PDB file as gemmi writes it, atoms N, CA and C in Angstrom:
CRYST1    1.000    1.000    1.000  90.00  90.00  90.00 P 1                      
ATOM      1  N   UNK A   1     -91.105  35.178 -49.867  1.00  0.00           N  
ATOM      2  CA  UNK A   1     -90.360  36.320 -49.185  1.00  0.00           C  
ATOM      3  C   UNK A   1     -90.096  35.185 -48.007  1.00  0.00           C  
ATOM      4  N   UNK A   2     -88.420  35.730 -47.405  1.00  0.00           N  
ATOM      5  CA  UNK A   2     -87.952  34.614 -46.406  1.00  0.00           C  
ATOM      6  C   UNK A   2     -88.257  35.191 -45.533  1.00  0.00           C  
ATOM      7  N   UNK A   3     -88.315  33.907 -44.809  1.00  0.00           N  
ATOM      8  CA  UNK A   3     -88.851  34.762 -43.228  1.00  0.00           C  
ATOM      9  C   UNK A   3     -88.055  35.302 -42.455  1.00  0.00           C  
ATOM     10  N   UNK A   4     -86.921  35.343 -42.417  1.00  0.00           N  
ATOM     11  CA  UNK A   4     -85.692  36.256 -42.399  1.00  0.00           C  
ATOM     12  C   UNK A   4     -86.252  38.329 -43.123  1.00  0.00           C  
ATOM     13  N   UNK A   5     -86.420  38.199 -44.146  1.00  0.00           N  
ATOM     14  CA  UNK A   5     -87.636  39.559 -45.128  1.00  0.00           C  
ATOM     15  C   UNK A   5     -88.481  39.967 -43.527  1.00  0.00           C  
ATOM     16  N   UNK A   6     -89.643  39.228 -43.737  1.00  0.00           N  
ATOM     17  CA  UNK A   6     -90.589  38.750 -42.633  1.00  0.00           C  
ATOM     18  C   UNK A   6     -90.787  39.426 -41.364  1.00  0.00           C  
ATOM     19  N   UNK A   7     -89.918  38.792 -41.086  1.00  0.00           N  
ATOM     20  CA  UNK A   7     -89.267  39.336 -39.892  1.00  0.00           C  
ATOM     21  C   UNK A   7     -88.343  40.828 -39.211  1.00  0.00           C  
ATOM     22  N   UNK A   8     -87.845  40.700 -40.401  1.00  0.00           N  
ATOM     23  CA  UNK A   8     -87.423  42.574 -40.332  1.00  0.00           C  
ATOM     24  C   UNK A   8     -88.279  44.287 -40.780  1.00  0.00           C  
ATOM     25  N   UNK A   9     -89.720  43.212 -41.646  1.00  0.00           N  
ATOM     26  CA  UNK A   9     -90.291  43.941 -41.961  1.00  0.00           C  
ATOM     27  C   UNK A   9     -91.297  44.744 -40.910  1.00  0.00           C  
ATOM     28  N   UNK A  10     -91.293  43.260 -39.996  1.00  0.00           N  
ATOM     29  CA  UNK A  10     -92.591  43.253 -38.961  1.00  0.00           C  
ATOM     30  C   UNK A  10     -91.530  44.005 -38.161  1.00  0.00           C  
ATOM     31  N   UNK A  11     -90.581  44.392 -37.958  1.00  0.00           N  
ATOM     32  CA  UNK A  11     -89.682  44.390 -36.985  1.00  0.00           C  
ATOM     33  C   UNK A  11     -89.408  46.344 -37.371  1.00  0.00           C  
ATOM     34  N   UNK A  12     -89.946  46.894 -38.420  1.00  0.00           N  
ATOM     35  CA  UNK A  12     -89.479  48.019 -38.938  1.00  0.00           C  
ATOM     36  C   UNK A  12     -90.868  48.291 -39.152  1.00  0.00           C  
ATOM     37  N   UNK A  13     -92.165  47.932 -39.343  1.00  0.00           N  
ATOM     38  CA  UNK A  13     -92.869  48.440 -39.397  1.00  0.00           C  
ATOM     39  C   UNK A  13     -93.721  48.931 -38.036  1.00  0.00           C  
ATOM     40  N   UNK A  14     -93.664  48.119 -36.913  1.00  0.00           N  
ATOM     41  CA  UNK A  14     -94.122  48.191 -35.484  1.00  0.00           C  
ATOM     42  C   UNK A  14     -94.060  49.556 -35.081  1.00  0.00           C  
ATOM     43  N   UNK A  15     -92.692  50.141 -34.718  1.00  0.00           N  
ATOM     44  CA  UNK A  15     -92.973  51.242 -34.764  1.00  0.00           C  
ATOM     45  C   UNK A  15     -93.195  52.380 -34.938  1.00  0.00           C  
ATOM     46  N   UNK A  16     -93.517  52.298 -36.452  1.00  0.00           N  
ATOM     47  CA  UNK A  16     -94.219  53.227 -37.402  1.00  0.00           C  
ATOM     48  C   UNK A  16     -96.316  53.182 -37.030  1.00  0.00           C  
ATOM     49  N   UNK A  17     -96.329  52.122 -36.864  1.00  0.00           N  
ATOM     50  CA  UNK A  17     -97.611  51.800 -36.130  1.00  0.00           C  
ATOM     51  C   UNK A  17     -97.987  52.133 -34.886  1.00  0.00           C  
ATOM     52  N   UNK A  18     -97.162  51.941 -34.330  1.00  0.00           N  
ATOM     53  CA  UNK A  18     -97.989  52.704 -33.187  1.00  0.00           C  
ATOM     54  C   UNK A  18     -97.841  53.616 -32.787  1.00  0.00           C  
ATOM     55  N   UNK A  19     -96.319  54.181 -33.118  1.00  0.00           N  
ATOM     56  CA  UNK A  19     -96.706  56.086 -33.313  1.00  0.00           C  
ATOM     57  C   UNK A  19     -97.690  56.962 -34.141  1.00  0.00           C  
ATOM     58  N   UNK A  20     -98.333  55.941 -34.940  1.00  0.00           N  
ATOM     59  CA  UNK A  20     -99.446  56.776 -35.562  1.00  0.00           C  
ATOM     60  C   UNK A  20    -100.067  57.396 -34.846  1.00  0.00           C  
ATOM     61  N   UNK A  21    -101.351  56.672 -33.543  1.00  0.00           N  
ATOM     62  CA  UNK A  21    -102.136  57.467 -32.675  1.00  0.00           C  
ATOM     63  C   UNK A  21    -101.509  58.530 -32.245  1.00  0.00           C  
ATOM     64  N   UNK A  22    -100.118  58.194 -31.734  1.00  0.00           N  
ATOM     65  CA  UNK A  22     -99.655  59.372 -30.638  1.00  0.00           C  
ATOM     66  C   UNK A  22     -99.191  60.254 -31.318  1.00  0.00           C  
ATOM     67  N   UNK A  23     -98.736  59.875 -32.781  1.00  0.00           N  
ATOM     68  CA  UNK A  23     -99.057  61.584 -33.159  1.00  0.00           C  
ATOM     69  C   UNK A  23     -99.836  62.583 -33.388  1.00  0.00           C  
ATOM     70  N   UNK A  24    -100.914  61.375 -34.393  1.00  0.00           N  
ATOM     71  CA  UNK A  24    -102.526  62.188 -34.135  1.00  0.00           C  
ATOM     72  C   UNK A  24    -102.551  63.172 -33.165  1.00  0.00           C  
ATOM     73  N   UNK A  25    -102.974  63.186 -31.643  1.00  0.00           N  
ATOM     74  CA  UNK A  25    -103.402  63.332 -31.205  1.00  0.00           C  
ATOM     75  C   UNK A  25    -102.525  64.458 -30.554  1.00  0.00           C  
ATOM     76  N   UNK A  26    -101.471  64.965 -31.221  1.00  0.00           N  
ATOM     77  CA  UNK A  26    -100.919  65.849 -30.940  1.00  0.00           C  
ATOM     78  C   UNK A  26    -100.922  66.801 -32.158  1.00  0.00           C  
ATOM     79  N   UNK A  27    -101.920  66.330 -33.152  1.00  0.00           N  
ATOM     80  CA  UNK A  27    -102.386  67.345 -34.165  1.00  0.00           C  
ATOM     81  C   UNK A  27    -101.940  68.764 -33.741  1.00  0.00           C  
ATOM     82  N   UNK A  28    -101.849  69.877 -34.355  1.00  0.00           N  
ATOM     83  CA  UNK A  28    -102.366  71.122 -34.093  1.00  0.00           C  
ATOM     84  C   UNK A  28    -103.801  71.760 -33.857  1.00  0.00           C  
ATOM     85  N   UNK A  29    -104.289  70.756 -34.918  1.00  0.00           N  
ATOM     86  CA  UNK A  29    -106.334  71.056 -35.196  1.00  0.00           C  
ATOM     87  C   UNK A  29    -106.644  70.780 -34.487  1.00  0.00           C  
ATOM     88  N   UNK A  30    -106.239  69.177 -33.577  1.00  0.00           N  
ATOM     89  CA  UNK A  30    -106.699  68.283 -32.107  1.00  0.00           C  
ATOM     90  C   UNK A  30    -106.526  68.890 -31.608  1.00  0.00           C  
ATOM     91  N   UNK A  31    -106.058  69.868 -31.209  1.00  0.00           N  
ATOM     92  CA  UNK A  31    -105.198  70.288 -29.851  1.00  0.00           C  
ATOM     93  C   UNK A  31    -105.941  71.762 -29.771  1.00  0.00           C  
ATOM     94  N   UNK A  32    -107.027  72.025 -31.222  1.00  0.00           N  
ATOM     95  CA  UNK A  32    -107.837  72.970 -31.364  1.00  0.00           C  
ATOM     96  C   UNK A  32    -109.094  72.604 -30.687  1.00  0.00           C  
ATOM     97  N   UNK A  33    -109.611  71.848 -31.606  1.00  0.00           N  
ATOM     98  CA  UNK A  33    -110.526  70.625 -31.654  1.00  0.00           C  
ATOM     99  C   UNK A  33    -111.046  70.981 -30.310  1.00  0.00           C  
ATOM    100  N   UNK A  34    -110.046  70.198 -29.276  1.00  0.00           N  
ATOM    101  CA  UNK A  34    -109.939  69.233 -27.853  1.00  0.00           C  
ATOM    102  C   UNK A  34    -110.292  71.038 -26.816  1.00  0.00           C  
ATOM    103  N   UNK A  35    -109.271  72.341 -27.566  1.00  0.00           N  
ATOM    104  CA  UNK A  35    -109.981  73.739 -26.097  1.00  0.00           C  
ATOM    105  C   UNK A  35    -111.024  74.157 -26.828  1.00  0.00           C  
ATOM    106  N   UNK A  36    -111.493  73.580 -28.089  1.00  0.00           N  
ATOM    107  CA  UNK A  36    -112.805  74.818 -28.129  1.00  0.00           C  
ATOM    108  C   UNK A  36    -113.883  74.022 -27.648  1.00  0.00           C  
ATOM    109  N   UNK A  37    -114.009  72.641 -27.164  1.00  0.00           N  
ATOM    110  CA  UNK A  37    -114.355  71.376 -26.827  1.00  0.00           C  
ATOM    111  C   UNK A  37    -114.810  71.721 -25.173  1.00  0.00           C  
ATOM    112  N   UNK A  38    -113.749  71.898 -24.132  1.00  0.00           N  
ATOM    113  CA  UNK A  38    -113.527  71.969 -22.954  1.00  0.00           C  
ATOM    114  C   UNK A  38    -114.273  73.865 -22.879  1.00  0.00           C  
ATOM    115  N   UNK A  39    -114.085  74.576 -23.795  1.00  0.00           N  
ATOM    116  CA  UNK A  39    -114.290  75.989 -23.385  1.00  0.00           C  
ATOM    117  C   UNK A  39    -115.909  75.775 -23.347  1.00  0.00           C  
ATOM    118  N   UNK A  40    -116.220  75.799 -24.477  1.00  0.00           N  
ATOM    119  CA  UNK A  40    -117.712  75.346 -25.036  1.00  0.00           C  
ATOM    120  C   UNK A  40    -119.035  74.485 -23.337  1.00  0.00           C  
ATOM    121  N   UNK A  41    -117.911  73.799 -22.817  1.00  0.00           N  
ATOM    122  CA  UNK A  41    -118.486  73.104 -20.987  1.00  0.00           C  
ATOM    123  C   UNK A  41    -118.286  73.710 -20.384  1.00  0.00           C  
ATOM    124  N   UNK A  42    -117.866  75.037 -20.726  1.00  0.00           N  
ATOM    125  CA  UNK A  42    -117.456  75.870 -19.194  1.00  0.00           C  
ATOM    126  C   UNK A  42    -116.270  75.364 -18.758  1.00  0.00           C  
ATOM    127  N   UNK A  43    -115.901  75.045 -18.885  1.00  0.00           N  
ATOM    128  CA  UNK A  43    -114.066  73.868 -18.262  1.00  0.00           C  
ATOM    129  C   UNK A  43    -113.216  75.534 -18.324  1.00  0.00           C  
ATOM    130  N   UNK A  44    -112.249  75.862 -17.174  1.00  0.00           N  
ATOM    131  CA  UNK A  44    -111.315  76.191 -17.520  1.00  0.00           C  
ATOM    132  C   UNK A  44    -109.683  75.444 -17.523  1.00  0.00           C  
ATOM    133  N   UNK A  45    -109.726  76.221 -19.084  1.00  0.00           N  
ATOM    134  CA  UNK A  45    -108.657  75.588 -19.846  1.00  0.00           C  
ATOM    135  C   UNK A  45    -107.301  76.722 -20.230  1.00  0.00           C  
ATOM    136  N   UNK A  46    -108.035  77.732 -20.439  1.00  0.00           N  
ATOM    137  CA  UNK A  46    -107.100  78.152 -21.650  1.00  0.00           C  
ATOM    138  C   UNK A  46    -106.502  78.112 -23.095  1.00  0.00           C  
ATOM    139  N   UNK A  47    -105.719  76.791 -22.923  1.00  0.00           N  
ATOM    140  CA  UNK A  47    -105.586  76.298 -24.555  1.00  0.00           C  
ATOM    141  C   UNK A  47    -104.716  74.908 -23.568  1.00  0.00           C  
ATOM    142  N   UNK A  48    -105.167  73.830 -24.751  1.00  0.00           N  
ATOM    143  CA  UNK A  48    -104.444  72.300 -24.503  1.00  0.00           C  
ATOM    144  C   UNK A  48    -103.019  72.638 -25.222  1.00  0.00           C  
ATOM    145  N   UNK A  49    -102.171  71.684 -24.393  1.00  0.00           N  
ATOM    146  CA  UNK A  49    -101.006  71.912 -24.636  1.00  0.00           C  
ATOM    147  C   UNK A  49    -100.699  70.012 -24.908  1.00  0.00           C  
ATOM    148  N   UNK A  50    -101.379  69.514 -24.373  1.00  0.00           N  
ATOM    149  CA  UNK A  50    -101.062  67.788 -24.871  1.00  0.00           C  
ATOM    150  C   UNK A  50    -102.323  67.160 -24.497  1.00  0.00           C  
ATOM    151  N   UNK A  51    -102.226  66.020 -25.471  1.00  0.00           N  
ATOM    152  CA  UNK A  51    -103.750  65.554 -25.417  1.00  0.00           C  
ATOM    153  C   UNK A  51    -103.124  63.544 -25.898  1.00  0.00           C  
ATOM    154  N   UNK A  52    -103.929  62.922 -25.783  1.00  0.00           N  
ATOM    155  CA  UNK A  52    -103.336  61.440 -25.612  1.00  0.00           C  
ATOM    156  C   UNK A  52    -104.654  60.638 -25.914  1.00  0.00           C  
ATOM    157  N   UNK A  53    -104.593  60.293 -27.035  1.00  0.00           N  
ATOM    158  CA  UNK A  53    -105.775  59.609 -27.557  1.00  0.00           C  
ATOM    159  C   UNK A  53    -105.481  58.245 -26.729  1.00  0.00           C  
ATOM    160  N   UNK A  54    -106.363  57.763 -26.290  1.00  0.00           N  
ATOM    161  CA  UNK A  54    -106.897  56.365 -25.086  1.00  0.00           C  
ATOM    162  C   UNK A  54    -107.540  55.385 -25.507  1.00  0.00           C  
ATOM    163  N   UNK A  55    -108.527  56.016 -26.889  1.00  0.00           N  
ATOM    164  CA  UNK A  55    -109.487  55.378 -27.715  1.00  0.00           C  
ATOM    165  C   UNK A  55    -110.109  56.098 -28.593  1.00  0.00           C  
ATOM    166  N   UNK A  56    -110.918  55.427 -29.509  1.00  0.00           N  
ATOM    167  CA  UNK A  56    -111.984  55.899 -30.645  1.00  0.00           C  
ATOM    168  C   UNK A  56    -112.493  57.590 -29.965  1.00  0.00           C  
ATOM    169  N   UNK A  57    -112.455  58.492 -30.129  1.00  0.00           N  
ATOM    170  CA  UNK A  57    -113.650  59.421 -29.136  1.00  0.00           C  
ATOM    171  C   UNK A  57    -113.242  59.853 -28.055  1.00  0.00           C  
ATOM    172  N   UNK A  58    -111.709  59.606 -27.452  1.00  0.00           N  
ATOM    173  CA  UNK A  58    -111.212  59.531 -25.937  1.00  0.00           C  
ATOM    174  C   UNK A  58    -109.626  59.660 -26.322  1.00  0.00           C  
ATOM    175  N   UNK A  59    -109.387  60.924 -25.054  1.00  0.00           N  
ATOM    176  CA  UNK A  59    -108.603  61.898 -24.868  1.00  0.00           C  
ATOM    177  C   UNK A  59    -108.531  62.055 -23.498  1.00  0.00           C  
ATOM    178  N   UNK A  60    -107.284  62.842 -23.077  1.00  0.00           N  
ATOM    179  CA  UNK A  60    -106.495  62.812 -21.891  1.00  0.00           C  
ATOM    180  C   UNK A  60    -106.131  64.218 -22.316  1.00  0.00           C  
ATOM    181  N   UNK A  61    -106.152  64.963 -21.389  1.00  0.00           N  
ATOM    182  CA  UNK A  61    -105.637  66.588 -22.385  1.00  0.00           C  
ATOM    183  C   UNK A  61    -104.941  67.435 -21.171  1.00  0.00           C  
ATOM    184  N   UNK A  62    -104.284  68.164 -21.119  1.00  0.00           N  
ATOM    185  CA  UNK A  62    -103.427  68.612 -20.098  1.00  0.00           C  
ATOM    186  C   UNK A  62    -103.519  70.606 -21.011  1.00  0.00           C  
ATOM    187  N   UNK A  63    -103.705  71.132 -20.245  1.00  0.00           N  
ATOM    188  CA  UNK A  63    -104.051  72.507 -20.868  1.00  0.00           C  
ATOM    189  C   UNK A  63    -102.630  73.161 -19.981  1.00  0.00           C  
ATOM    190  N   UNK A  64    -102.316  74.654 -20.314  1.00  0.00           N  
ATOM    191  CA  UNK A  64    -101.640  75.769 -20.248  1.00  0.00           C  
ATOM    192  C   UNK A  64    -101.820  75.982 -19.270  1.00  0.00           C  
ATOM    193  N   UNK A  65    -103.350  75.838 -18.599  1.00  0.00           N  
ATOM    194  CA  UNK A  65    -102.634  76.634 -17.431  1.00  0.00           C  
ATOM    195  C   UNK A  65    -103.246  75.151 -16.034  1.00  0.00           C  
ATOM    196  N   UNK A  66    -102.574  74.089 -16.408  1.00  0.00           N  
ATOM    197  CA  UNK A  66    -102.065  73.389 -15.493  1.00  0.00           C  
ATOM    198  C   UNK A  66    -103.436  72.093 -15.166  1.00  0.00           C  
ATOM    199  N   UNK A  67    -104.454  72.804 -15.823  1.00  0.00           N  
ATOM    200  CA  UNK A  67    -106.141  71.536 -15.355  1.00  0.00           C  
ATOM    201  C   UNK A  67    -105.749  70.516 -16.410  1.00  0.00           C  
ATOM    202  N   UNK A  68    -106.664  69.626 -16.353  1.00  0.00           N  
ATOM    203  CA  UNK A  68    -106.117  67.690 -16.539  1.00  0.00           C  
ATOM    204  C   UNK A  68    -108.083  67.668 -16.786  1.00  0.00           C  
ATOM    205  N   UNK A  69    -107.859  67.034 -18.181  1.00  0.00           N  
ATOM    206  CA  UNK A  69    -109.770  66.991 -18.444  1.00  0.00           C  
ATOM    207  C   UNK A  69    -109.247  65.431 -19.188  1.00  0.00           C  
ATOM    208  N   UNK A  70    -110.178  64.195 -19.262  1.00  0.00           N  
ATOM    209  CA  UNK A  70    -110.969  63.749 -19.920  1.00  0.00           C  
ATOM    210  C   UNK A  70    -111.651  63.679 -21.048  1.00  0.00           C  
ATOM    211  N   UNK A  71    -111.488  64.054 -21.839  1.00  0.00           N  
ATOM    212  CA  UNK A  71    -112.920  63.958 -22.937  1.00  0.00           C  
ATOM    213  C   UNK A  71    -113.316  62.670 -23.819  1.00  0.00           C  
ATOM    214  N   UNK A  72    -114.391  63.278 -24.188  1.00  0.00           N  
ATOM    215  CA  UNK A  72    -114.663  61.040 -24.856  1.00  0.00           C  
ATOM    216  C   UNK A  72    -115.892  61.567 -25.191  1.00  0.00           C  
ATOM    217  N   UNK A  73    -116.508  60.618 -26.168  1.00  0.00           N  
ATOM    218  CA  UNK A  73    -117.850  61.037 -25.935  1.00  0.00           C  
ATOM    219  C   UNK A  73    -118.601  59.402 -25.465  1.00  0.00           C  
ATOM    220  N   UNK A  74    -119.550  60.185 -25.151  1.00  0.00           N  
ATOM    221  CA  UNK A  74    -120.443  58.916 -24.374  1.00  0.00           C  
ATOM    222  C   UNK A  74    -121.014  57.575 -24.848  1.00  0.00           C  
ATOM    223  N   UNK A  75    -121.851  56.815 -24.398  1.00  0.00           N  
ATOM    224  CA  UNK A  75    -123.255  55.549 -25.017  1.00  0.00           C  
ATOM    225  C   UNK A  75    -124.324  56.353 -25.703  1.00  0.00           C  
ATOM    226  N   UNK A  76    -124.345  58.170 -25.620  1.00  0.00           N  
ATOM    227  CA  UNK A  76    -125.832  58.235 -26.082  1.00  0.00           C  
ATOM    228  C   UNK A  76    -125.402  59.437 -27.103  1.00  0.00           C  
ATOM    229  N   UNK A  77    -123.794  59.402 -27.569  1.00  0.00           N  
ATOM    230  CA  UNK A  77    -123.166  59.603 -28.265  1.00  0.00           C  
ATOM    231  C   UNK A  77    -122.986  61.758 -27.848  1.00  0.00           C  
ATOM    232  N   UNK A  78    -122.943  61.607 -26.919  1.00  0.00           N  
ATOM    233  CA  UNK A  78    -122.528  63.417 -26.127  1.00  0.00           C  
ATOM    234  C   UNK A  78    -120.874  63.255 -25.483  1.00  0.00           C  
ATOM    235  N   UNK A  79    -120.461  64.642 -25.698  1.00  0.00           N  
ATOM    236  CA  UNK A  79    -119.376  64.965 -25.605  1.00  0.00           C  
ATOM    237  C   UNK A  79    -119.257  65.006 -24.225  1.00  0.00           C  
ATOM    238  N   UNK A  80    -118.593  63.991 -23.289  1.00  0.00           N  
ATOM    239  CA  UNK A  80    -119.157  64.973 -21.629  1.00  0.00           C  
ATOM    240  C   UNK A  80    -116.703  65.098 -21.692  1.00  0.00           C  
ATOM    241  N   UNK A  81    -116.268  66.165 -20.654  1.00  0.00           N  
ATOM    242  CA  UNK A  81    -115.735  66.863 -20.379  1.00  0.00           C  
ATOM    243  C   UNK A  81    -115.833  66.423 -18.646  1.00  0.00           C  
ATOM    244  N   UNK A  82    -114.334  65.600 -18.703  1.00  0.00           N  
ATOM    245  CA  UNK A  82    -114.604  65.341 -17.033  1.00  0.00           C  
ATOM    246  C   UNK A  82    -112.961  65.962 -16.914  1.00  0.00           C  
ATOM    247  N   UNK A  83    -113.219  66.712 -15.580  1.00  0.00           N  
ATOM    248  CA  UNK A  83    -111.912  66.967 -14.808  1.00  0.00           C  
ATOM    249  C   UNK A  83    -111.601  65.708 -14.164  1.00  0.00           C  
ATOM    250  N   UNK A  84    -110.533  66.076 -13.927  1.00  0.00           N  
ATOM    251  CA  UNK A  84    -109.022  64.748 -13.548  1.00  0.00           C  
ATOM    252  C   UNK A  84    -107.775  64.933 -12.587  1.00  0.00           C  
TER     253      UNK A  84                                                      
END                                                                             
């Protein structure tokens, strides 16, 4: 493969690789799961409308009612919902 072909392949693949995690966070199944997690923790939300993946099992969440949370798994393996 020539140098130019390698550079073109890298340029084309970078946006696709970078968009993958962002697209997964707004998957309807993920939003539904995060809504359930927040409700089970007794926090008001209604419905999660956006979720931004910040790391493995770590999301910044915005709810329909305007509430914002960080939902993550702590070192002990417990799910934590922090109001932001």
